[in-house]
C-alpha positions, 0 to 999 in steps of 0.5 A: 893106548895112551894109558898103557904107555903111561903105565909102562913109562911109570914102571920103567921109571920105578925100576930106574929109581930102584937101581939108582938108590940101591947099594952096590950089593943090592945092584947085583940083585937088580941085574935082571931089571935091565932085561925087564926095562928092555922088555918094557921099552920093546912093549912101548915101541910095539904099542907106538908102532901099532898106534902109528899103523892105526892112524895111517889106516884111519887117515887112508880111510878118510882120504878114500872117503874124501876122494869118493865124495869129490868124485860125486860132482 
């Protein structure tokens, strides 16, 4: 998951640099990049949310196991 996030960040940075270095005529061609960049941001947020949910579930499972083990006394 971390690798995927770093790839998305890299692509987003590349788009940002291309837009910054473009002339005013070229910038009009890059208008679609705003949509691409927004899409990449949404993908990154989705991945982070999935990671949070995964960690929550994993922590919940660990807590359940701890409680089961403590109830055995």
